[in-house]
C-alpha positions, 0 to 999 in steps of 0.5 A: 141192781148188780150182784152185790146189791142182790146179795145184800137184799137176800142177806137182810131178808133172811136176817129179818125172817130169822128175827121174826121167827125167833121172836113173837113177831112172826105171830103177826104174820103166820100161825104158830105151826109155821115157825119152823118153815119161817126159820128155815126160809131165813136160813136158806136166804142167808146161805144163798147170799153167802154162796153168791158172795163167795162165787162172785169173789172166786170169779173176780180172782180168776179174772184177775189171774187171767189179767196178770197172765195176759200182762205177763205175755205182753211184756215178753212180746217181741216188741212189735207194735200193734200199729204195725201188725193189723192182725195183732190189733184185731186179736186184742180187740177181739179179746177185749170184747170177750172179757167178762163184764158186770151184769146188771139186773133191771132197775125194777128189781129195786122194788124187792127192797120195799117188802124188806123195809116193811118187814124190818121197819113196820110191825103191823098190828094184828087184825082187829075190829075194823077187819072183823066187822067187814068180814062175815063170821067164821065157824067150823063145820058142824062137828060130830060132837063136843068134848065133855065139860067139867061138871062144876065151877065156872066154864072158861071157853074160847070165843070159837068154842062158845059160838060153836056150842051155842049154834050147833049144840043148842047150848045144851052143855052151857045152859045154867052154867057160869061162863067166862070168855075172853076176846076183843070188842067190836061194834057194828053200825048200830052200836051192838057190841061183839066179842071177837077172836080172829081165826087163822087157816094159814097166815094173817092174810086169811084171818076170819073173825068168830063173833059173839054178840053181847047183851046184858050188863055192859059198861057204858063206855067201851072202846073197839079193840079193847081186850076184855074177859066177860062173865055171863050165861048162855042165851038162845038168842041169835042174830044173823051176820049180814055179811054172810048170813051165818048165825051169831049167838048171844051171850048174856053178860053179868060182869066184865073186866079188862084182859091182857092181849094174848101172846098169840092174837089169833085163835087157831083152835077153831080149825084144829 
């Protein structure tokens, strides 16, 4: 890999980051709050590529200028042959040895192209039911309290909000209320359905699921990773996640309907 190839890789990587940052693609990789940093990184990489190209061209022009000056001095020589002058031959050999030459990086550097190709050619799906059922449920530490809920009407809650209130607040503000919660479906080995949202701390690599076990009136055919909105009521029933021993609350379902996947597939509200 020579300097020109490095410049191309830098430029394309920066361009890919900018493309992801200015579209919703970045939400597949990092939380929404990191968008400015992602765009900044893309700008820095493109600037580095442009600067590298400029310095390479300036160095090449300087080398060409020195070569022209050297050729001019050679034509003004007194005609003595280097074959007849050992000192001159030695001087020319030494000058040729000192001439700059192209510097090549190890071939392993070409592996840097692989993550670039993955970023450009592959748009990975958000973590779904496969990851959720192989990771223990994640709930924030018990808070000091919960915000007051509207006194009337159906309550729309996130998966994390319902799970936290059901586990830590014993459902005091939920009992007897009609609830609506949206998430995607996942099933454990026994076939128990769960409503899940994946929560982020930083990026998709640390995504953790928040789970609600479902009971009650459920359709006969349910597919994993299907986004649905469930309407139901609080129940004190709980189960324990076998992967980390954390409590998982149940929600008694009365009706379900398909829901559109959200623009941001990850729920960041659970950790502020």
